[in-house]
N, C-alpha and C positions, 0 to 999 in steps of 0.2 A: 296251374301249379307254378312254382317257380323252380329255377334250376338247382337251388341248394336242396328243396326238398326232395327232386327228382333223383339227384345224386345220391342222396341218403339211402333211397329206396333202391337204387341200383347196386350200391354196396351191401344193402341189408338182406336183399332177397335175391335167391339163384334159382333159374329154372334148368333143370337137365333131364335126359339128353334132348338137344334139340333136333336131332334125328331120331325117331324112334317107332317102334312096332305099335306103340299106344299106350304104354306107361311112362308117366312123367312124374318127376319129382321136383318139389319147390320146397328148398331150404330156406327158412327165415331165422333172423336173428335181430330183433328189433328192440329198442330201450324201453318200452312200455307196452303193455298190452292194449292192442288196438284192433279193430276188425279189418282182416286181410281178404280182400275180395279177389277172385279169379274169375275172369271169363274168357271163355275160347270162342273166337269167330272163325268161320269158314271164310272163302276168298270172297264170298257174295256180301258179306257183312252180317250173315245170321249167325245168331248166338246158338253155339251147338252143345255149350256145358258151361255151368257156373256153379260156384260154392263160395261159402265165406266161411273163414275160420275166426270165430268169435273170440274176442281178448287174447290175441295172437301176441306171443313174446318171443320164444325160442322153439323151433321144432321143424318139422318136415312134412308138408302134404303129399301123399301119394294119389296121383289123379290116374284114373283108368280111362283112356280114349280109345281102347280097342275096337268098341263099336264103331267108330269113325271110318270112313273111306279113306284110302291111300291119297294124300294131296298136301296142300299148305294150309295152315292155320296160324290165327294170330292170338296170342295170349295177352290179356290186359289184366295186370297185377295192380291193384290201387288199395288206398285207403282214403280217410275223408278229406286228406290235404296232399296226397302224391300220387302219382301213377308211372308205370313203366310198361313198355310192350316188347315182347319177345317172339320170335318167330318158331314153328314147331312144323317139321315135316314128318308125316306119318308114312312109313314104307313098310309092307308088310311083306 
């Protein structure tokens, strides 16, 4: 990916809260309908959650990670031409 595409995704997509008991929201405001992929990894690099929002334009994804253990996780949010990463800390 290029910096321009990544910067666009960084400004178009917001993940919150970064410290959570397990419920995470992803707000997105995209110029056109694209498939928005979300993959959550544990610190060993294993995929622990994944979802695709097809033809995403504007909205919010509500992600329930309450089944995961306390700890640090990495979220990769990506389209076919851009990607961003955010950290999530689960503390119950």
